[in-house]
C-alpha positions as CSV (number, residue, x, y, z in Angstrom):
1,M,0.0,0.0,0.0
2,K,1.1,3.6,-0.4
3,K,2.9,5.5,2.3
4,I,0.9,7.9,4.5
5,K,2.2,11.5,4.9
6,K,-0.7,13.1,6.8
7,V,-3.1,11.7,9.4
8,L,-6.2,12.7,11.4
9,L,-6.3,11.6,15.0
10,F,-9.7,11.1,16.6
11,T,-10.5,10.6,20.2
12,H,-12.9,11.6,23.0
13,D,-12.4,15.0,24.5
14,K,-11.6,13.4,27.9
15,Y,-8.7,11.4,26.4
16,Q,-6.8,14.3,24.7
17,K,-4.1,14.4,27.4
18,N,-3.7,10.6,27.5
19,V,0.0,9.7,27.7
20,D,-0.2,7.2,24.8
21,I,-1.8,9.8,22.5
22,Q,0.7,12.4,23.5
23,K,3.5,9.8,22.9
24,L,2.2,9.1,19.4
25,I,1.9,12.9,18.6
26,R,5.5,13.4,19.5
27,F,6.4,10.4,17.4
28,L,4.6,11.8,14.4
29,K,6.4,15.1,14.8
30,R,9.7,13.3,14.8
31,K,8.8,11.5,11.7
32,K,7.6,14.7,10.1
33,I,4.0,13.3,9.6
34,S,1.5,16.1,9.6
35,H,-1.6,15.6,11.8
36,E,-4.7,17.2,13.1
37,L,-6.5,16.1,16.3
38,L,-10.3,15.8,16.3
39,L,-12.0,15.6,19.6
40,Q,-15.5,14.0,20.1
41,T,-17.6,16.2,22.5
42,L,-21.1,15.5,23.7
43,N,-22.8,16.6,20.5
44,E,-20.1,17.7,18.0
45,I,-16.5,17.4,16.9
46,K,-13.9,19.9,18.0
47,L,-10.8,20.8,16.0
48,H,-8.0,20.8,18.7
49,S,-5.8,23.3,16.8
50,T,-8.5,26.0,16.8
51,G,-10.9,24.9,19.6
52,E,-13.7,25.2,17.0
53,N,-16.8,22.9,17.3
54,I,-17.9,21.6,13.9
55,K,-20.8,19.5,12.8
56,L,-20.3,16.3,10.7
57,S,-22.1,18.0,7.8
58,S,-19.5,20.8,7.6
59,I,-16.3,18.8,8.2
60,K,-15.4,18.7,4.5
61,K,-15.1,22.5,4.6
62,K,-12.8,22.4,7.6
63,V,-10.6,19.4,6.6
64,S,-9.2,19.2,3.1
65,L,-10.6,16.1,1.4
66,S,-7.4,15.2,-0.5
67,S,-4.6,16.0,2.0
68,Y,-5.1,13.2,4.6
69,G,-4.4,9.5,4.1
70,L,-5.7,7.9,7.3
71,I,-7.9,8.4,10.5
72,I,-6.4,6.9,13.7
73,V,-9.0,6.4,16.4
74,F,-8.1,6.1,20.1
75,G,-10.9,4.5,22.1
76,G,-13.3,1.6,22.1
77,D,-15.7,0.3,19.4
78,G,-18.3,3.0,20.3
79,L,-15.8,5.8,19.5
80,F,-14.7,4.0,16.4
81,L,-18.3,4.0,15.2
82,S,-18.5,7.8,15.7
83,A,-15.2,8.2,13.8
84,S,-16.5,6.0,11.0
85,K,-19.0,8.8,10.2
86,V,-16.0,11.2,9.6
87,A,-14.3,8.5,7.5
88,N,-17.4,8.1,5.4
89,V,-17.6,11.8,4.7
90,L,-13.9,12.2,3.9
91,N,-13.6,8.8,2.1
92,L,-10.6,7.8,4.3
93,P,-9.4,4.5,5.7
94,I,-9.7,4.3,9.5
95,L,-7.4,2.5,12.1
96,G,-8.5,1.7,15.6
97,I,-6.2,1.8,18.7
98,N,-7.9,-0.1,21.5
99,F,-8.5,2.1,24.6
100,G,-11.7,0.1,25.5
101,K,-12.4,-3.4,26.8
102,I,-13.1,-6.0,24.1
103,G,-12.8,-4.0,20.9
104,F,-13.6,-5.9,17.7
105,L,-13.1,-2.9,15.6
106,V,-10.2,-1.3,17.4
107,D,-7.8,-4.2,17.0
108,V,-4.4,-2.6,17.6
109,D,-3.3,-2.8,21.3
110,K,-2.1,0.5,22.7
111,K,1.1,-1.1,23.9
112,D,2.0,-1.7,20.3
113,I,1.0,1.8,19.1
114,L,4.3,3.2,17.9
115,K,5.4,0.0,16.2
116,K,2.1,-0.6,14.4
117,V,1.5,3.1,13.4
118,Y,5.1,3.3,12.0
119,E,4.5,0.1,9.9
120,I,1.2,1.5,8.6
121,I,2.4,5.0,7.7
122,N,5.2,3.3,5.7
123,G,2.6,1.3,3.7
124,D,2.7,-2.0,5.5
125,Y,-1.1,-2.5,6.0
126,I,-4.2,-4.0,4.4
127,I,-7.5,-2.4,3.7
128,D,-10.6,-4.3,4.9
129,K,-13.8,-3.0,3.1
130,R,-16.9,-3.4,5.3
131,M,-20.5,-3.3,4.2
132,Q,-22.8,-0.6,5.6
133,I,-26.5,-0.1,5.6
134,D,-28.6,3.0,4.6
135,A,-31.8,3.8,6.5
136,K,-34.6,6.2,5.8
137,V,-36.8,7.0,8.8
138,T,-40.2,8.7,8.4
139,D,-41.2,10.1,11.8
140,L,-44.5,11.1,13.4
141,N,-44.3,14.5,11.7
142,D,-43.6,12.9,8.3
143,E,-40.1,14.2,8.3
144,K,-37.6,11.9,6.5
145,I,-34.1,11.4,8.1
146,L,-31.3,9.5,6.3
147,S,-28.3,7.9,7.8
148,T,-25.6,5.2,7.2
149,S,-24.6,2.6,9.7
150,L,-21.5,0.3,10.0
151,N,-23.0,-1.8,12.8
152,D,-26.7,-1.6,13.0
153,V,-30.0,0.2,13.0
154,V,-32.0,-0.5,16.2
155,I,-35.7,0.2,16.7
156,Y,-36.7,-0.2,20.3
157,N,-39.1,0.9,23.1
158,Y,-38.2,3.7,25.4
159,G,-39.9,5.6,28.2
160,L,-42.7,3.3,29.3
161,L,-41.7,-0.3,30.2
162,K,-43.9,-2.0,27.6
163,M,-43.4,-3.8,24.4
164,I,-43.8,-2.3,21.0
165,Q,-45.5,-3.8,17.9
166,A,-44.1,-3.6,14.4
167,S,-44.7,-5.2,11.0
168,I,-41.6,-6.3,9.2
169,F,-41.6,-6.5,5.4
170,I,-38.9,-7.9,3.1
171,N,-39.3,-6.7,-0.5
172,D,-42.9,-5.6,0.4
173,V,-43.8,-9.1,1.6
174,L,-44.9,-9.2,5.3
175,I,-42.8,-11.7,7.1
176,N,-43.6,-10.9,10.7
177,L,-46.0,-9.0,13.0
178,Q,-43.8,-8.7,16.0
179,R,-44.4,-7.8,19.7
180,S,-41.1,-7.3,21.4
181,D,-38.7,-4.7,23.0
182,G,-37.5,-3.9,19.5
183,V,-35.6,-5.2,16.5
184,I,-32.0,-5.0,15.4
185,I,-31.0,-4.7,11.7
186,S,-27.4,-5.6,11.5
187,T,-24.5,-5.8,9.1
188,P,-21.9,-8.6,9.4
189,T,-19.7,-6.2,11.2
190,G,-22.4,-5.5,13.7
191,S,-23.0,-9.2,14.3
192,T,-20.5,-9.1,17.3
193,A,-22.4,-6.2,18.9
194,Y,-26.0,-5.8,20.1
195,S,-27.2,-8.5,17.6
196,M,-24.9,-11.1,19.2
197,S,-26.2,-10.2,22.7
198,N,-29.7,-11.0,21.5
199,G,-29.0,-14.5,20.1
200,C,-28.1,-13.8,16.5
201,P,-25.0,-15.8,15.2
202,I,-21.7,-14.1,14.5
203,V,-21.4,-13.5,10.7
204,S,-18.1,-13.3,8.8
205,P,-17.5,-9.7,7.6
206,D,-17.1,-10.9,4.1
207,A,-20.6,-12.3,4.0
208,N,-23.1,-10.4,1.8
209,V,-26.0,-10.6,4.3
210,I,-28.1,-8.6,6.7
211,S,-29.4,-9.9,10.0
212,I,-32.8,-9.1,11.5
213,T,-32.9,-9.9,15.3
214,P,-35.9,-9.4,17.7
215,I,-35.1,-7.9,21.1
216,S,-36.8,-10.0,23.9
217,P,-39.7,-11.1,21.7
218,H,-43.1,-12.0,23.2
219,T,-43.2,-15.5,21.7
220,Y,-40.5,-18.1,20.9
221,S,-41.6,-18.2,17.2
222,H,-39.9,-14.8,16.6
223,R,-36.4,-15.8,15.7
224,P,-33.4,-14.0,14.1
225,I,-33.3,-14.2,10.3
226,I,-30.4,-13.7,7.9
227,I,-31.2,-12.4,4.5
228,N,-29.3,-11.5,1.3
229,S,-28.0,-7.9,1.4
230,S,-29.8,-7.2,-1.9
231,E,-33.2,-7.4,-0.1
232,K,-35.0,-4.3,1.0
233,I,-36.4,-4.1,4.6
234,R,-39.3,-2.0,5.7
235,I,-40.5,-1.8,9.3
236,V,-43.8,-0.2,10.1
237,V,-44.4,0.7,13.7
238,D,-47.9,0.2,15.0
239,K,-49.8,3.5,15.7
240,K,-50.1,2.7,19.4
241,S,-46.3,2.2,19.7
242,I,-45.0,5.1,17.7
243,K,-44.8,7.6,20.7
244,N,-43.0,4.9,22.7
245,T,-40.4,4.1,20.0
246,L,-36.8,5.3,19.2
247,V,-34.4,4.5,16.3
248,T,-30.7,4.6,16.8
249,F,-27.9,4.3,14.3
250,D,-24.7,2.6,15.5
251,G,-25.6,3.1,19.2
252,S,-26.6,5.9,21.4
253,N,-23.4,7.9,20.8
254,N,-24.7,8.6,17.2
255,L,-28.0,9.7,15.7
256,N,-31.2,9.0,17.6
257,I,-34.7,9.6,16.2
258,P,-37.8,9.5,18.3
259,H,-41.3,8.5,17.2
260,P,-40.6,6.6,13.9
261,K,-43.6,5.5,11.8
262,V,-41.6,3.7,9.0
263,V,-38.0,2.6,8.8
264,E,-36.7,1.5,5.4
265,I,-33.3,-0.2,5.2
266,K,-31.0,-1.4,2.4
267,K,-27.4,-2.1,1.7
268,S,-25.4,1.0,1.3
269,S,-23.4,1.7,-1.9
270,K,-20.6,3.0,0.3
271,Q,-18.1,0.7,2.1
272,L,-16.0,1.7,5.1
273,M,-12.3,1.2,4.6
274,I,-10.6,-0.2,7.8
275,A,-6.8,-0.3,7.9
276,H,-5.2,-3.3,9.6
277,P,-1.7,-4.4,10.3
278,L,-0.5,-7.0,7.7
279,E,-0.9,-9.9,10.2
280,Y,-4.6,-9.1,10.9
281,N,-7.0,-12.1,10.7
282,Y,-10.7,-11.7,11.7
283,F,-11.0,-15.3,13.1
284,R,-7.9,-14.9,15.2
285,I,-9.4,-11.7,16.6
286,L,-12.6,-13.6,17.5
287,N,-10.6,-16.3,19.2
288,Q,-8.7,-13.7,21.2
289,K,-11.5,-11.4,22.1
290,L,-14.1,-14.1,23.0
291,K,-11.4,-16.3,24.6
292,W,-12.5,-19.3,22.5
293,G,-10.5,-22.4,23.2
294,G,-9.4,-21.2,26.6
295,R,-10.2,-22.8,30.0
296,S,-12.9,-20.9,31.9
């Protein structure tokens, strides 16, 4: 792969003085690698160099599209998902340094940070292209909101402790009238997140499929289903459930939409480019992170 001469660093505002991040910044300066630090705040992104808060929609105007070669994220998978929105807008590959706990997406350990980043900026890396999903939500006021997710789109009940009811269609064919705490529409990448916690199988990231998983369904007959990614999904929330329903895109740190009437989901034409060290192997990561084969 080509060498990288300029990088964006992305982390949470609370991590900006972290010793590992500061160590990498000093390392990049010694190697004459230009960089800009982006800080995730509660609702926006801050440019560290100016202190300016910027919205995702305007980041192209603040960060030149052609000048950077990589985004490096310091955090857990949740922060990686937030940074993936920036990577999508700027069409850049993204590398994750694990500051969290398990971390399926942030696969570089922080103890190896200088070694691995040095290898990668010198062109020793692979690009892993991951499928994403596009969703269009029509809310109670008939406003339409569009968003792209790397992991999942989740429709669930909030506020009152009661189930919601929704009709699930695939290619306009009704497959399920479901009463549950919600439903998860997941990519293969998202299969190791909320979807896995609700009983859906882990899916290889190269698989061309989408998973539909009920959250705490009312009956045992409501089971996860895996469909081809070319299928189109439409979920219609029952009128009595709309005011008690919320849609999230890639978790609560990202976009949340209350009172959805209809959620339409399909495979996105845009893939996320994840940078990995040369020795990266997805199944080895599964073995390590889930402690498969070890004694409990």
